[in-house]
C-alpha positions as CSV (number, residue, x, y, z in Angstrom):
1,M,0.0,0.0,0.0
2,D,1.2,3.6,-0.8
3,N,2.8,5.2,2.3
4,D,0.7,8.3,1.9
5,I,-2.6,6.3,1.7
6,N,-1.4,4.2,4.7
7,I,-0.8,7.3,6.8
8,L,-4.2,8.7,5.7
9,W,-6.1,5.7,6.8
10,K,-4.2,5.5,10.2
11,E,-5.2,9.2,10.8
12,I,-8.9,8.5,10.0
13,V,-9.0,5.4,12.3
14,Q,-7.3,7.4,15.2
15,D,-9.6,10.4,14.6
16,F,-12.8,8.5,15.2
17,S,-11.7,7.8,18.8
18,T,-11.2,11.5,19.5
19,A,-13.1,14.8,19.0
20,S,-11.0,15.6,15.9
21,A,-13.4,13.6,13.7
22,L,-16.4,15.7,14.8
23,W,-14.5,18.9,14.1
24,Q,-13.5,17.7,10.7
25,L,-17.1,16.6,9.9
26,L,-18.3,20.0,11.0
27,V,-15.8,21.8,8.8
28,I,-16.7,19.5,5.8
29,G,-20.4,20.1,6.3
30,S,-20.0,23.9,6.6
31,I,-17.8,24.0,3.4
32,L,-20.3,21.9,1.5
33,A,-23.2,24.2,2.7
34,V,-21.4,27.4,1.7
35,S,-20.5,25.9,-1.7
36,G,-24.1,24.9,-2.3
37,L,-25.4,28.3,-1.4
38,L,-23.0,30.1,-3.7
39,N,-23.9,27.6,-6.5
40,W,-27.6,28.3,-5.9
41,H,-27.0,32.0,-6.1
42,L,-25.1,31.7,-9.4
43,R,-27.8,29.5,-10.9
44,K,-30.4,32.1,-10.0
45,Q,-28.4,34.9,-11.6
46,I,-28.1,32.9,-14.9
47,Q,-31.8,32.0,-14.9
48,A,-32.8,35.6,-14.2
49,G,-30.9,36.7,-17.3
50,R,-28.6,39.1,-15.5
51,V,-25.6,37.7,-17.2
52,N,-24.3,38.8,-20.6
53,V,-25.7,36.5,-23.3
54,V,-22.2,36.1,-24.9
55,Y,-20.9,34.5,-21.6
56,K,-24.1,32.7,-20.7
57,M,-23.0,29.4,-22.3
58,L,-19.5,29.6,-20.7
59,L,-21.2,30.3,-17.3
60,G,-23.5,27.4,-17.8
61,G,-20.4,25.1,-17.9
62,I,-18.8,27.0,-14.9
63,Q,-22.0,26.5,-12.9
64,R,-21.7,22.7,-13.3
65,L,-18.2,22.8,-11.9
66,F,-18.8,25.6,-9.4
67,F,-20.0,23.5,-6.4
68,P,-17.2,20.9,-6.5
69,F,-14.5,23.4,-7.4
70,V,-15.3,25.8,-4.6
71,G,-15.7,23.0,-2.1
72,F,-12.4,21.5,-3.2
73,L,-10.6,24.8,-2.9
74,L,-12.1,25.5,0.6
75,L,-11.2,22.0,1.8
76,V,-7.6,22.5,0.6
77,I,-7.4,25.8,2.5
78,A,-8.9,24.2,5.6
79,R,-6.5,21.3,5.4
80,Y,-3.4,23.5,5.4
81,S,-4.9,25.8,8.0
82,L,-5.8,23.0,10.5
83,Q,-3.1,20.4,10.0
84,H,-0.9,22.2,12.6
85,W,-3.4,21.6,15.4
86,M,-5.2,18.4,14.4
87,H,-5.3,15.5,12.0
88,V,-7.1,16.3,8.7
89,G,-7.5,12.8,7.2
90,L,-11.2,13.1,6.6
91,I,-10.7,16.6,5.0
92,R,-8.1,15.1,2.7
93,L,-10.4,12.3,1.8
94,A,-13.3,14.6,1.1
95,A,-11.1,16.8,-1.1
96,R,-10.1,13.8,-3.2
97,M,-13.7,12.9,-3.7
98,L,-14.6,16.4,-4.8
99,L,-11.6,16.4,-7.2
100,A,-13.0,13.2,-8.8
101,M,-16.3,15.0,-9.2
102,I,-14.6,17.9,-10.9
103,I,-12.9,15.6,-13.4
104,I,-16.2,13.7,-14.2
105,R,-18.3,16.9,-14.6
106,S,-15.6,18.5,-16.8
107,V,-15.4,15.6,-19.2
108,V,-19.2,15.2,-19.4
109,Y,-19.6,18.9,-20.0
110,V,-17.1,18.9,-22.9
111,L,-18.8,15.8,-24.4
112,R,-22.2,17.4,-24.2
113,Y,-20.9,20.6,-25.7
114,V,-19.0,19.0,-28.6
115,F,-21.5,16.3,-29.5
116,S,-25.2,16.3,-29.9
117,P,-27.2,14.4,-27.3
118,S,-27.6,10.7,-28.1
119,A,-27.9,7.3,-26.5
120,W,-24.2,6.5,-27.0
121,L,-23.2,9.8,-25.3
122,H,-25.4,9.0,-22.3
123,S,-23.8,5.5,-22.0
124,F,-20.3,7.0,-22.4
125,E,-21.0,9.5,-19.6
126,R,-21.7,6.5,-17.3
127,V,-18.5,4.8,-18.4
128,I,-16.5,7.9,-17.6
129,G,-18.1,8.3,-14.2
130,W,-17.6,4.7,-13.2
131,T,-14.0,4.7,-14.5
132,V,-13.0,7.8,-12.5
133,W,-14.7,6.5,-9.3
134,V,-13.0,3.1,-9.6
135,I,-9.6,4.8,-10.0
136,V,-10.3,7.0,-6.9
137,A,-11.5,3.9,-5.0
138,L,-8.3,2.0,-6.0
139,H,-6.2,5.0,-5.0
140,I,-7.9,5.5,-1.6
141,G,-7.7,1.7,-1.0
142,G,-4.0,1.7,-1.8
143,F,-4.4,-0.7,-4.8
144,L,-3.7,1.7,-7.6
145,D,0.0,1.3,-7.7
146,P,-0.1,-2.5,-7.8
147,V,-2.7,-2.4,-10.7
148,L,-0.5,0.1,-12.6
149,Q,2.5,-2.2,-12.1
150,V,0.6,-5.2,-13.5
151,L,-0.4,-3.1,-16.6
152,E,3.2,-2.1,-17.0
153,D,4.4,-5.7,-16.8
154,V,2.2,-6.7,-19.8
155,Q,4.7,-6.0,-22.6
156,F,4.8,-6.7,-26.3
157,S,6.7,-5.6,-29.4
158,V,5.5,-3.7,-32.5
159,G,8.3,-3.9,-35.0
160,K,11.5,-2.7,-33.3
161,Q,9.6,-0.8,-30.6
162,K,8.6,-2.3,-27.2
163,L,5.3,-1.3,-25.7
164,D,3.4,-2.1,-22.6
165,L,-0.3,-2.0,-21.8
166,L,0.0,1.0,-19.5
167,L,1.7,3.0,-22.2
168,L,-1.1,2.2,-24.6
169,I,-3.8,3.2,-22.1
170,Q,-1.9,6.5,-21.3
171,G,-1.5,7.2,-25.0
172,G,-5.1,6.6,-25.8
173,L,-6.3,8.8,-22.9
174,T,-3.9,11.5,-24.0
175,I,-5.2,11.5,-27.6
176,I,-8.8,11.5,-26.5
177,I,-8.4,14.3,-24.0
178,T,-6.4,16.4,-26.5
179,M,-9.0,15.9,-29.2
180,L,-11.9,16.8,-26.9
181,V,-10.2,20.0,-25.7
182,A,-9.5,20.9,-29.3
183,L,-13.1,20.2,-30.4
184,W,-14.3,22.2,-27.4
185,L,-12.2,25.3,-28.2
186,S,-13.1,25.0,-31.9
187,R,-16.8,24.8,-30.9
188,M,-16.5,28.0,-28.9
189,L,-14.9,29.8,-31.9
190,E,-17.6,28.4,-34.2
191,L,-20.4,29.9,-32.1
192,R,-18.7,33.2,-32.0
193,L,-18.2,33.2,-35.8
194,M,-21.7,32.0,-36.6
195,A,-23.1,34.8,-34.4
196,S,-21.3,37.5,-36.2
197,E,-23.5,39.5,-38.5
198,K,-20.6,41.4,-40.2
199,I,-19.3,38.3,-42.0
200,D,-21.2,36.7,-45.0
201,S,-23.0,33.5,-44.1
202,N,-21.0,31.4,-46.6
203,W,-17.7,32.7,-45.3
204,R,-18.8,32.0,-41.8
205,V,-19.4,28.4,-42.8
206,I,-15.9,28.2,-44.5
207,M,-14.1,29.6,-41.5
208,V,-16.0,27.3,-39.2
209,K,-14.9,24.2,-41.2
210,L,-11.3,25.4,-41.4
211,V,-11.1,26.1,-37.7
212,R,-12.4,22.6,-36.9
213,M,-10.0,21.0,-39.4
214,V,-7.0,22.9,-38.1
215,A,-7.9,22.2,-34.5
216,I,-8.2,18.4,-35.1
217,V,-4.9,18.3,-37.0
218,I,-3.0,20.3,-34.3
219,A,-4.5,18.2,-31.5
220,L,-3.6,15.0,-33.3
221,L,0.0,16.0,-33.8
222,M,0.4,17.2,-30.2
223,S,-1.1,14.1,-28.8
224,L,1.1,11.8,-31.0
225,A,4.2,13.8,-29.9
226,A,3.1,13.6,-26.2
227,V,2.7,9.8,-26.5
228,G,6.2,9.5,-28.1
229,I,5.1,8.4,-31.6
230,D,7.3,9.7,-34.4
231,V,5.3,12.2,-36.5
232,T,7.2,11.3,-39.6
233,M,5.3,8.0,-39.6
234,L,2.3,10.0,-40.9
235,S,4.1,10.3,-44.2
236,V,3.4,6.6,-44.9
237,F,-0.2,7.2,-44.0
238,G,-0.3,10.3,-46.3
239,G,1.0,8.3,-49.2
240,A,-1.6,5.6,-48.6
241,L,-4.3,8.2,-48.4
242,G,-3.1,9.7,-51.7
243,V,-3.3,6.3,-53.4
244,G,-6.8,5.8,-52.0
245,L,-8.0,9.1,-53.3
246,G,-6.6,8.3,-56.7
247,F,-8.5,5.0,-56.9
248,G,-11.6,4.7,-54.6
249,L,-12.1,8.0,-52.8
250,Q,-12.1,10.5,-55.7
251,K,-15.9,11.0,-55.4
252,I,-15.5,11.9,-51.7
253,A,-12.7,14.2,-52.5
254,S,-14.7,15.8,-55.3
255,N,-17.6,16.4,-53.0
256,Y,-15.4,18.1,-50.4
257,V,-13.7,20.3,-53.0
258,S,-17.2,21.1,-54.5
259,G,-18.5,22.1,-51.1
260,F,-15.7,24.7,-50.7
261,I,-16.3,26.0,-54.3
262,I,-20.1,26.4,-53.6
263,L,-19.3,28.4,-50.4
264,M,-16.7,30.6,-51.9
265,D,-18.5,31.5,-55.1
266,K,-21.7,32.3,-53.1
267,S,-23.9,30.4,-55.6
268,L,-26.0,29.1,-52.7
269,H,-26.8,30.4,-49.3
270,M,-28.6,28.8,-46.3
271,G,-32.3,29.6,-46.6
272,D,-32.4,29.7,-50.4
273,I,-35.3,27.9,-52.0
274,V,-34.0,25.8,-54.9
275,T,-34.8,23.0,-57.3
276,I,-32.1,20.4,-57.9
277,R,-32.8,17.4,-60.2
278,G,-36.5,17.9,-59.5
279,F,-36.1,18.1,-55.7
280,Y,-37.7,21.3,-54.4
281,G,-37.0,22.7,-51.0
282,M,-35.0,25.1,-48.8
283,V,-31.3,24.8,-48.2
284,G,-31.2,23.9,-44.5
285,E,-27.5,23.1,-44.1
286,L,-24.3,23.4,-46.1
287,R,-21.9,20.6,-45.2
288,S,-18.5,19.7,-46.4
289,R,-19.7,16.7,-48.4
290,Y,-23.4,17.5,-49.1
291,I,-26.2,19.9,-48.6
292,V,-29.5,19.3,-46.7
293,L,-32.5,20.3,-48.8
294,R,-35.5,20.6,-46.6
295,K,-39.1,20.5,-47.9
296,L,-41.8,22.5,-46.2
297,D,-43.4,19.3,-44.8
298,G,-40.1,18.5,-43.0
299,T,-38.8,15.9,-45.5
300,E,-35.0,16.3,-46.0
301,F,-33.0,15.4,-49.1
302,I,-29.2,14.7,-48.9
303,I,-27.7,16.0,-52.1
304,P,-23.9,15.6,-52.8
305,N,-22.0,18.8,-53.5
306,E,-20.7,17.5,-56.8
307,T,-24.3,17.3,-58.1
308,I,-24.7,21.0,-57.5
309,I,-21.6,21.8,-59.4
310,T,-22.3,19.6,-62.5
311,D,-26.2,19.9,-62.7
312,V,-28.6,22.8,-63.4
313,V,-29.8,24.4,-60.1
314,I,-32.9,26.6,-60.1
315,N,-32.7,29.2,-57.3
316,H,-36.1,30.6,-56.6
317,T,-34.8,33.1,-54.0
318,S,-33.0,36.3,-54.8
319,A,-30.1,37.6,-52.8
320,A,-32.5,39.7,-50.8
321,H,-34.7,36.7,-50.0
322,K,-37.6,37.9,-52.1
323,A,-39.9,35.8,-54.3
324,K,-43.1,36.0,-56.3
325,V,-45.8,33.5,-55.2
326,P,-48.1,32.6,-58.1
327,V,-51.9,32.1,-57.6
328,S,-53.7,30.9,-60.7
329,V,-57.5,31.4,-61.1
330,Q,-60.0,31.1,-64.0
331,I,-63.1,33.2,-64.6
332,S,-66.0,32.6,-67.0
333,Y,-66.3,34.4,-70.3
334,A,-69.5,36.1,-69.1
335,S,-67.7,37.8,-66.1
336,D,-66.3,41.3,-66.1
337,L,-62.6,40.9,-66.9
338,D,-61.6,44.4,-65.8
339,L,-63.4,44.0,-62.5
340,A,-61.8,40.6,-61.9
341,I,-58.3,42.0,-62.5
342,K,-59.0,44.9,-60.1
343,L,-60.2,42.6,-57.4
344,L,-57.1,40.4,-57.8
345,H,-54.9,43.5,-57.3
346,E,-56.8,44.4,-54.2
347,V,-56.5,40.9,-52.7
348,G,-52.8,40.7,-53.4
349,R,-52.1,44.1,-51.8
350,T,-54.1,43.6,-48.7
351,H,-52.3,40.5,-47.5
352,E,-50.0,41.1,-44.5
353,R,-47.0,39.4,-46.1
354,T,-47.1,41.3,-49.4
355,L,-44.2,43.7,-50.0
356,R,-45.1,47.4,-50.0
357,D,-43.6,48.0,-53.5
358,D,-45.3,49.2,-56.7
359,N,-44.4,46.0,-58.5
360,A,-45.1,43.7,-55.6
361,V,-48.4,42.6,-57.1
362,E,-49.0,41.6,-60.7
363,V,-52.0,40.2,-62.6
364,I,-51.6,38.8,-66.1
365,I,-53.9,37.0,-68.5
366,K,-52.3,33.7,-69.3
367,S,-54.7,32.3,-71.9
368,F,-58.2,31.8,-73.1
369,G,-59.0,28.3,-71.9
370,Q,-61.7,25.8,-72.9
371,Y,-64.0,26.9,-70.1
372,G,-62.9,30.4,-69.2
373,I,-60.1,33.0,-69.0
374,D,-57.0,32.0,-67.2
375,L,-55.5,34.7,-64.9
376,Q,-52.5,34.6,-62.6
377,L,-51.9,36.7,-59.6
378,A,-48.2,37.0,-58.5
379,V,-47.6,38.3,-54.9
380,G,-44.2,39.5,-53.9
381,V,-43.2,38.4,-50.4
382,L,-40.1,38.4,-48.1
383,N,-38.5,35.2,-46.8
384,P,-40.3,32.7,-48.9
385,E,-38.4,29.9,-47.1
386,E,-40.8,30.4,-44.2
387,G,-43.5,28.8,-46.3
388,T,-46.0,29.8,-49.0
389,A,-48.8,27.2,-48.7
390,K,-50.7,29.1,-46.0
391,L,-50.3,32.4,-47.9
392,Q,-51.8,30.8,-51.1
393,S,-54.7,29.3,-49.1
394,E,-55.5,32.7,-47.5
395,V,-55.3,34.5,-50.9
396,Y,-57.5,31.9,-52.6
397,Y,-60.1,32.2,-49.8
398,E,-60.2,36.0,-50.1
399,I,-60.5,35.7,-53.9
400,W,-63.5,33.4,-53.5
401,Q,-65.2,35.9,-51.1
402,R,-64.5,38.9,-53.4
403,F,-65.7,37.1,-56.5
404,K,-68.9,35.9,-54.9
405,A,-69.7,39.5,-53.7
406,N,-69.1,41.0,-57.2
407,N,-70.8,38.2,-59.2
408,I,-67.5,37.0,-60.8
409,Q,-68.1,33.4,-61.8
410,I,-65.4,30.6,-61.6
411,P,-66.3,28.1,-64.4
412,Y,-66.4,24.4,-64.1
413,P,-66.2,21.8,-66.9
414,Q,-69.5,21.4,-68.8
415,Q,-70.5,19.1,-71.7
416,D,-73.5,18.9,-73.9
417,V,-74.8,15.4,-74.6
418,R,-77.1,14.8,-77.6
419,I,-79.3,11.7,-77.6
420,I,-80.2,10.5,-81.1
421,S,-83.1,8.1,-81.5
422,G,-82.6,4.6,-83.0
423,Q,-84.7,5.4,-86.2
424,S,-82.9,8.7,-86.8
425,A,-79.5,6.9,-86.4
426,L,-80.5,4.2,-89.0
427,N,-81.7,6.9,-91.5
428,A,-78.4,8.8,-91.0
429,A,-76.4,5.6,-91.6
430,A,-78.4,4.7,-94.8
431,E,-77.8,8.2,-96.2
């Protein structure tokens, strides 16, 4: 057993036979109560909105660590302040337990911040919690050093290099922690960039992707160097990746390059309403390899970026996010055409989403149909990506009410059927 752990347990056993244990329990309880009250006050401040919005997310993470961190800090101060007059074994033990809580909550916070909530993340959080508590239990029980020695004794060779199981575990943990920290920092930069209104939306997406890529590469190189792996070994991997791109991954590479071209030439923006290969919808996300085309009913299409580069794309949204919504209607030939056109103009201008421009509403005569005159009302609106089905329904309903009030008839198909008697048909056939 570790000498420090042995001394700690001897102190705890001795303290329970004296008043020192009661004083230590009183100090621990007071410190936990003070930490809890301060944590409650901070949470109330965040919920009341008295904190700057820019730092609200960061304070949310601090609030999770506030209670164990303040408690740990106060316990350390109490330990060094009281150790000259009494044993502080229980205080040292409580400080180590709070330190384990800090580690668990820090890792869980980073995971929840970097990755979206999912079942595997919830299970991984449990694995982290149990792993940290088991290590703490082994350390407190004095079994951690023997376990580490057993892991170090398990050795094997990879080429000319000798490795042991402890080194592999340490290397894996180093890589994971470094990558998580890099992803966490890149995520904070991404949120700041995406919240900036002074930068074009496409350039924001480009900068976000570059920040994440650079962060991952730097974290990978730093973790490999920390573990002791020669970074020049990556040249072999780079050559293999180049061969793979040449043979089987050219489509993936093409989609990634096409994604950056689309973002840089500003041919598409998030929120544009487009038609690609017959798929109509709003551009919901611009990813490195594909775009997400979202229909108004919630259906999503995943379209590779290469398709957008090589195929014809119909963009129904202007740069100012304006669009004309067509509403087709037919009137009978007996109706007053001038009055119908006037009523359509009035209906289009009175809708709440109609732009207040002179050319926002147009009415044209499309054709003279079989049953009536075909008219089309075009209503100019802002932000068509918010949906146009409700607008068309409301406009149609108002047209119906106005036409009924002004005796404008909407025709329906009619057919004249002539019945010829049998004798008349025979006479017609004989002639």
